[in-house]
C-alpha positions in Angstrom: 3.6 -9.5 -3.2 6.4 -7.6 -5.2 6.4 -4.0 -5.9 8.0 -1.2 -8.1 5.4 1.2 -6.3 3.2 0.1 -3.6 1.0 3.4 -3.9 -1.4 3.7 -6.7 -4.7 5.8 -7.6 -6.0 3.2 -9.9 -9.0 1.1 -9.1 -9.2 -2.5 -10.2 -10.0 -3.1 -13.8 -8.0 0.3 -14.8 -4.9 -1.4 -15.8 -1.4 -0.7 -14.5 1.6 -3.0 -13.9 1.3 -6.6 -12.4 2.9 -5.2 -9.2 0.1 -2.7 -8.9 -2.6 -5.2 -9.7 -1.2 -7.4 -6.8 -1.3 -4.5 -4.6 -4.8 -3.6 -5.6 -6.1 -7.1 -5.3 -4.5 -7.5 -1.7 -5.9 -4.2 -0.6 -9.5 -4.9 -2.1 -9.6 -8.3 -0.4 -8.4 -7.1 3.0 -11.0 -4.3 2.9 -13.6 -6.7 2.2 -12.7 -9.2 5.0 -12.4 -6.2 7.6 -15.4 -4.2 6.9 -18.0 -6.8 5.5 -17.0 -9.9 7.5 -19.7 -9.4 9.9 -22.4 -9.7 7.5 -21.0 -12.5 5.6 -21.6 -16.2 6.2 -18.6 -18.7 7.2 -18.6 -20.0 3.7 -18.4 -16.5 2.1 -15.5 -15.5 4.5 -13.8 -18.9 3.8 -13.9 -18.1 -0.2 -12.6 -14.5 0.6 -9.8 -16.0 2.6 -9.1 -18.5 -0.2 -8.9 -15.7 -2.8 -6.7 -13.6 -0.8 -4.1 -16.7 -0.4 -4.2 -17.1 -4.1 -3.8 -13.5 -5.1 -1.7 -12.5 -8.0 2.0 -12.8 -7.5 5.0 -11.5 -9.5 7.7 -14.1 -10.2 10.8 -12.9 -8.6 13.0 -15.0 -10.7 11.4 -13.5 -13.9 11.6 -9.9 -12.5 15.2 -10.6 -11.6 16.0 -11.8 -15.3 13.9 -8.8 -16.8 16.2 -6.2 -14.9 19.4 -7.7 -16.0 18.2 -7.9 -19.6 17.3 -4.2 -19.4 20.5 -3.3 -17.6 23.0 -5.2 -19.7 21.2 -4.8 -23.2 20.7 -1.3 -23.2 21.9 1.3 -25.6 24.0 4.5 -25.0 25.2 7.5 -27.0 28.6 7.1 -28.6 30.9 10.0 -29.6 31.0 11.0 -33.2 33.6 9.7 -35.6 36.5 11.7 -36.0 36.6 11.2 -39.6 33.6 13.4 -40.2 34.4 16.1 -37.7 36.8 17.9 -40.0 34.1 18.1 -42.8 31.6 19.7 -40.5 29.6 16.6 -39.8 29.1 15.8 -36.2 27.2 12.3 -36.1 26.4 10.7 -32.9 25.3 7.1 -32.7 24.3 4.3 -30.6 26.0 1.2 -29.3 25.1 -1.5 -26.9 26.1 -0.3 -23.3 29.2 -2.1 -22.2 30.0 -3.5 -25.6 33.6 -2.5 -25.4 33.9 -2.9 -21.6 33.8 -5.9 -19.0 30.5 -6.7 -18.0 30.5 -6.3 -14.5 27.9 -7.3 -11.7 28.2 -5.9 -8.2 26.0 -7.8 -5.5 26.0 -6.2 -2.1 24.7 -8.4 0.2 23.3 -7.1 3.7 24.1 -9.4 6.3 23.1 -7.2 9.1 19.7 -8.3 9.8 17.5 -11.5 9.8 18.4 -12.6 6.6 19.9 -16.1 6.7 22.7 -17.9 4.8 20.1 -20.3 3.3 18.3 -17.2 1.7 21.6 -15.6 0.6 22.5 -19.0 -1.0 19.3 -19.0 -2.8 19.6 -15.5 -3.9 23.2 -16.1 -5.3 22.3 -19.3 -6.9 19.5 -17.6 -9.1 21.8 -14.7 -9.8 24.7 -17.0 -11.1 22.4 -19.0 -13.1 21.9 -15.8 -15.1 25.5 -14.8 -15.2 26.1 -17.3 -17.9 23.0 -16.4 -19.9 24.2 -12.8 -19.9 27.8 -13.5 -20.5 29.0 -11.7 -17.3 32.7 -11.1 -17.0 33.3 -10.6 -13.2 31.1 -10.6 -10.2 32.1 -8.8 -7.0 30.0 -10.0 -4.0 30.1 -7.3 -1.2 29.2 -8.9 2.1 28.2 -5.8 4.3 26.9 -5.4 7.8 28.6 -2.5 9.9 30.9 -1.8 7.0 32.3 -4.2 4.4 33.2 -7.6 5.9 34.3 -9.4 2.9 34.4 -9.3 -0.9 34.3 -12.4 -3.2 35.8 -11.6 -6.7 34.1 -14.2 -8.9 35.5 -14.2 -12.4 33.6 -15.9 -15.4 32.9 -19.6 -15.2 33.5 -19.7 -11.3 31.0 -20.2 -8.5 30.7 -18.0 -5.3 32.7 -19.1 -2.2 30.0 -19.0 0.6 32.4 -19.6 3.1 33.4 -15.9 2.7 29.8 -14.8 4.3 30.9 -12.4 7.1 28.8 -10.3 9.5 29.4 -8.3 12.6 25.6 -8.0 13.1 25.1 -4.4 12.9 24.6 -1.7 10.2 26.3 1.5 11.8 27.0 2.9 8.1 23.9 1.9 6.5 23.9 1.1 2.8 26.7 3.3 2.0 30.0 1.1 2.1 29.1 -1.1 -1.2 28.8 2.2 -3.2 31.9 3.5 -1.6 33.7 0.5 -2.8 32.5 0.8 -6.5 34.0 4.3 -6.3 37.0 3.3 -4.8 37.7 -0.4 -4.8 41.5 -0.2 -3.8 40.4 1.1 -0.5 39.1 -2.4 0.5 41.8 -4.7 -1.1 42.6 -6.3 2.3 38.9 -7.6 2.3 39.0 -9.3 -1.1 40.1 -12.8 -2.2 41.7 -11.4 -5.5 43.3 -8.2 -6.7 40.8 -5.4 -7.2 40.8 -2.9 -10.0 41.3 0.8 -9.5 37.7 1.5 -10.6 34.8 -0.1 -11.2 32.0 0.7 -14.0 29.2 -1.4 -12.9 27.1 -2.9 -15.7 24.5 -3.6 -13.1 24.1 -3.5 -9.1 21.9 -6.0 -7.4 21.5 -5.2 -3.5 20.1 -8.0 -1.4 18.5 -6.4 1.7 15.8 -6.2 4.2 16.0 -2.3 4.0 16.4 -1.7 7.6 19.3 1.0 7.3 20.2 4.4 5.9 20.3 4.8 2.1 22.6 7.1 0.3 21.4 9.4 -2.5 22.0 9.2 -6.2 24.4 12.2 -5.7 26.6 10.3 -3.6 30.0 8.2 -4.7 29.1 8.8 -8.3 25.8 6.6 -8.2 24.1 8.9 -10.6 26.1 7.4 -13.3 24.6 4.1 -12.9 21.6 4.6 -10.6 18.9 3.2 -13.2 21.1 0.1 -13.1 20.6 -0.5 -9.6 18.3 -3.3 -8.4 17.2 -3.6 -4.7 16.2 -7.2 -3.9 14.0 -6.6 -0.6 13.7 -9.9 1.4 11.1 -9.5 4.3 8.0 -11.3 5.4 4.7 -10.2 3.6 3.3 -8.4 6.8 6.7 -6.2 7.2 6.9 -2.8 5.9 10.2 -1.8 4.0 11.8 1.6 3.4 11.5 2.6 -0.3 14.9 3.0 -2.1 15.5 6.5 -3.2 16.6 5.6 -6.8 16.9 2.4 -8.8 14.3 -0.4 -9.3 13.3 -2.8 -6.5 11.2 -5.8 -5.8 9.8 -7.3 -2.4 10.2 -10.9 -2.2 8.3 -12.0 0.7 9.7 -15.0 3.1 7.6 -17.4 5.1 8.1 -18.3 8.9 10.9 -20.8 8.1 12.6 -18.2 5.9 11.7 -19.6 2.5 11.0 -17.3 -0.5 7.3 -17.4 -1.2 
């Protein structure tokens, strides 16, 4: 089950997002199995279990593409043309966000928990299949456990170097370090495989994590400037609870007992 909001006051049939529909479907079936199972025949119980196993799911690859499309194809205000200011006409306009700047994707990867290298590889493979479609100029993969372990700087047309995956196993600083990196990249030059810029204006941030750490707020590290372009890719088994991020969008991508995305 994936979600942008796991709580809903809607009842089945009232509409809402696909994520809400999926959550309502699962809750209704769980309730039916729990409260009515004693009075049901084995055949009826089996039918309910089959329904539960085939509940609607949100396609995580589609949701990831939708987020990138929204983040990279948005519109923003532009300053008025100076030619018109002298005449008293102040005309603001719109342009595509990032039109005159590098399209920059930041990928923090939480390596502190139970997320495997295979899961990281599958996630990065899907993201990089989208970087060509959206013409991304540069990607910063930030591997982070207790602090930032390594930074893979990947220019357009190149592939990530998975041998750079590092981990100390803990998460003492929570989800703070990657956002510190965005604010002051030069501070982490020793962790990177290429020269880092003085500043980063991310077109999008996609954080791959199990959420078991402390979050910053959008008032920290200048996050407010791009908070609506942050996407939390939450990787956990379907029965585990996760900590809801305080800003940005998120999706819960369940994994099975072997660590495969479901």
